[in-house]
Backbone bond lengths (Angstrom), bond angles and torsions (degrees), N, CA, C in turn:
res aa  C-N    CA-C-N  psi(-1)  N-CA   C-N-CA  omega(-1)  CA-C   N-CA-C  phi
1 M - - - 1.436 - - 1.526 109.49 -
2 K 1.306 115.84 135.25 1.454 122.40 179.65 1.531 108.90 -106.57
3 I 1.331 115.53 128.10 1.464 120.94 -177.98 1.511 109.02 -128.06
4 L 1.317 115.67 132.19 1.456 121.88 174.14 1.522 107.85 -114.94
5 V 1.328 115.99 116.65 1.457 121.61 174.80 1.521 105.18 -98.69
6 K 1.322 116.75 118.39 1.464 119.14 -174.45 1.528 110.90 -123.31
7 N 1.321 115.02 166.07 1.480 122.87 179.23 1.532 111.94 60.03
8 I 1.324 116.99 34.40 1.462 121.72 179.54 1.526 108.37 -70.05
9 K 1.318 115.75 126.06 1.463 119.26 179.11 1.523 110.53 -59.71
10 Q 1.334 116.70 -46.31 1.454 121.08 178.02 1.522 109.27 -152.30
11 L 1.310 117.22 123.10 1.472 123.54 176.28 1.521 107.05 -96.71
12 V 1.319 115.86 119.17 1.472 121.95 -171.51 1.519 111.38 -103.69
13 Q 1.309 116.24 141.82 1.464 127.28 179.98 1.525 111.54 64.03
14 V 1.313 114.24 61.65 1.459 120.04 175.17 1.517 108.51 -96.70
15 E 1.315 116.22 131.84 1.456 121.94 -175.73 1.519 109.96 -142.25
16 E 1.311 115.93 139.87 1.462 119.88 173.27 1.526 109.77 -74.68
17 Q 1.342 117.37 -35.10 1.456 123.30 176.02 1.522 107.46 -113.71
18 P 1.328 118.97 96.01 1.468 122.30 -174.10 1.520 112.75 -59.19
19 Q 1.335 115.19 140.46 1.445 122.70 174.82 1.514 108.37 -110.32
20 L 1.307 116.44 144.11 1.460 120.14 -179.27 1.524 111.52 -64.76
21 R 1.333 116.02 -37.98 1.456 119.73 -176.01 1.526 109.20 -150.51
22 V 1.323 116.74 142.37 1.460 122.91 174.27 1.524 106.53 -126.89
23 C 1.326 116.56 124.44 1.465 119.75 179.75 1.515 110.24 -153.74
24 G 1.338 116.58 170.27 1.447 122.36 177.98 1.522 113.01 60.82
25 K 1.329 116.38 -135.49 1.467 121.74 -177.75 1.526 113.28 -63.45
26 S 1.318 117.02 -23.22 1.474 120.52 178.36 1.518 112.44 -67.14
27 M 1.323 117.18 -20.35 1.469 121.13 -179.86 1.530 111.95 -64.39
28 V 1.328 117.85 -20.16 1.460 121.57 178.38 1.535 110.34 -63.24
29 K 1.323 116.65 -27.83 1.469 122.52 -176.95 1.520 112.91 -94.25
30 L 1.303 118.23 21.62 1.460 122.64 -176.81 1.530 109.53 -67.81
31 E 1.334 117.22 115.58 1.462 123.10 -178.13 1.522 110.54 -87.86
32 T 1.337 116.21 144.10 1.464 121.57 177.38 1.524 110.09 -137.91
33 I 1.322 115.84 160.45 1.466 122.52 172.73 1.522 107.04 -129.38
34 K 1.319 116.54 126.08 1.472 120.66 175.86 1.514 109.13 -88.59
35 D 1.334 116.64 149.29 1.465 123.86 -178.67 1.534 109.47 51.21
36 A 1.329 115.50 68.21 1.454 121.76 -169.58 1.528 113.24 -117.35
37 F 1.340 113.45 170.93 1.467 121.62 170.35 1.520 107.49 -130.10
38 L 1.339 115.28 160.02 1.461 122.39 178.82 1.524 107.34 -142.00
39 F 1.326 117.68 126.12 1.456 122.07 -179.42 1.516 108.98 -112.74
40 I 1.331 115.77 125.12 1.467 122.73 -178.07 1.510 108.86 -119.46
41 D 1.327 116.58 132.46 1.466 122.14 177.50 1.524 108.20 -130.55
42 K 1.302 117.21 122.87 1.463 123.53 179.64 1.526 111.38 54.50
43 G 1.340 115.76 40.71 1.452 121.05 175.84 1.517 116.45 80.35
44 K 1.329 117.52 4.06 1.458 120.10 -179.66 1.523 110.37 -120.07
45 I 1.323 115.55 143.65 1.461 120.03 175.27 1.516 108.47 -70.12
46 V 1.326 116.02 121.08 1.462 121.65 -178.53 1.525 110.13 -101.24
47 E 1.322 116.17 -37.75 1.462 119.22 -175.56 1.533 109.05 -156.84
48 F 1.327 115.70 149.16 1.452 121.25 174.19 1.517 107.66 -152.43
49 G 1.335 115.16 161.58 1.454 119.00 178.68 1.517 111.30 168.29
50 R 1.308 115.64 -165.83 1.459 122.06 179.25 1.533 109.78 -78.80
51 M 1.321 116.16 146.29 1.461 120.52 178.87 1.533 110.92 -57.04
52 S 1.303 118.12 -33.24 1.459 121.02 -179.95 1.532 112.61 -64.29
53 D 1.338 117.21 -18.34 1.468 121.88 179.05 1.529 113.30 -101.01
54 L 1.314 116.97 0.06 1.477 121.09 -173.10 1.522 112.83 -58.11
55 F 1.311 118.45 -48.81 1.457 119.96 -174.07 1.525 113.37 -78.94
56 Q 1.324 116.46 -5.55 1.457 120.50 174.03 1.531 109.94 -95.36
57 S 1.316 117.00 -3.34 1.466 121.01 -177.61 1.530 110.57 -87.17
58 S 1.307 116.71 176.61 1.464 122.17 179.75 1.534 111.99 -71.23
59 I 1.310 117.73 -11.72 1.470 121.63 -177.88 1.515 111.91 -64.11
60 A 1.300 117.44 -32.34 1.468 121.51 -177.46 1.528 111.51 -56.46
61 D 1.329 117.87 -28.15 1.465 121.97 -179.80 1.523 113.08 -72.92
62 H 1.318 117.56 -21.52 1.466 122.49 -174.27 1.534 112.61 -110.67
63 Q 1.303 118.72 11.13 1.453 121.89 -167.80 1.521 115.32 -54.41
64 S 1.301 119.92 -34.55 1.466 120.72 -175.47 1.524 113.07 -70.99
65 S 1.329 118.46 -23.14 1.463 120.90 -175.92 1.529 112.88 -107.86
66 I 1.324 118.46 23.89 1.457 122.41 -175.75 1.528 110.98 -112.26
67 E 1.339 115.48 133.37 1.463 120.07 170.63 1.534 106.66 -82.83
68 E 1.316 117.32 128.43 1.465 120.70 -178.33 1.520 110.75 -105.23
69 I 1.324 115.68 138.19 1.446 122.59 174.73 1.519 106.65 -121.83
70 D 1.326 117.00 124.07 1.447 121.74 178.11 1.529 108.54 -92.40
71 A 1.314 116.65 109.78 1.466 122.17 -175.89 1.530 110.96 -101.00
72 K 1.322 116.45 35.31 1.452 120.81 -178.95 1.539 110.16 -53.62
73 D 1.319 116.06 133.15 1.471 123.67 180.00 1.519 113.81 64.68
74 C 1.331 118.15 18.02 1.453 121.66 178.74 1.525 110.53 -114.14
75 M 1.324 114.25 150.28 1.458 120.57 171.10 1.533 106.13 -100.10
76 V 1.317 117.30 140.11 1.461 121.95 177.08 1.514 107.37 -120.18
77 F 1.314 115.32 129.10 1.460 121.67 -178.88 1.533 107.26 -103.41
78 S 1.318 116.57 111.54 1.469 119.94 -173.37 1.526 112.71 -62.68
79 F 1.330 117.93 -28.33 1.457 119.12 179.31 1.526 111.88 -63.86
80 L 1.317 117.45 -22.79 1.464 120.85 178.94 1.525 112.04 -71.40
81 L 1.323 116.52 -17.57 1.471 119.40 179.26 1.512 110.86 -67.00
82 R 1.305 117.97 -14.94 1.462 121.69 176.88 1.517 111.49 -86.95
83 Q 1.354 116.81 -4.77 1.459 122.87 -176.84 1.532 109.36 -95.33
84 P 1.350 117.87 165.33 1.473 120.63 -178.77 1.521 114.24 -62.47
85 Y 1.337 118.57 -30.37 1.459 121.91 -178.65 1.522 107.81 -120.98
86 P 1.341 118.26 86.85 1.460 121.98 -165.91 1.506 116.65 -62.53
87 F 1.303 120.96 -29.53 1.460 119.17 -175.79 1.522 111.29 -106.98
88 G 1.332 116.46 30.70 1.454 122.18 -176.74 1.514 115.44 -64.48
89 L 1.312 119.25 -26.05 1.455 119.82 -177.30 1.524 112.09 -116.11
90 C 1.281 117.54 52.26 1.454 122.21 173.12 1.527 105.81 -98.67
91 R 1.314 115.27 103.67 1.461 119.49 -171.94 1.515 110.45 -113.86
92 K 1.323 116.14 128.87 1.469 120.49 176.45 1.510 109.26 -68.52
93 S 1.341 115.82 140.66 1.475 118.87 178.00 1.507 111.55 -93.40
C-alpha cells in the first residue's frame, strides 16, 4: 500500500541516516521539516521533504495508486512509523 501524507505542519525526526533511537543529549539535534510531505510504500518511508518539492519528486509517477492523507495543522513524528499505529500522535494545534 502506498500512502502520501501531505501538508504536514511539522515532520519531526527526519534523518538521511536513520537511527533506531534518539534520547538524552542527542534530542538537542532533533531535525524537523515544516510544511512537509511523507511518502510510505509497503510500510517503509520512501521519501520525504518540503511540500514545495512534492511534484518534483518520484511520487508524481505513482499518483493514481496512492492513498492520500491530508495532515493539515498536524505534526507527524517519524519515529512513530515504527510503532503498530503509525499516525497515533497527529494532534491539531
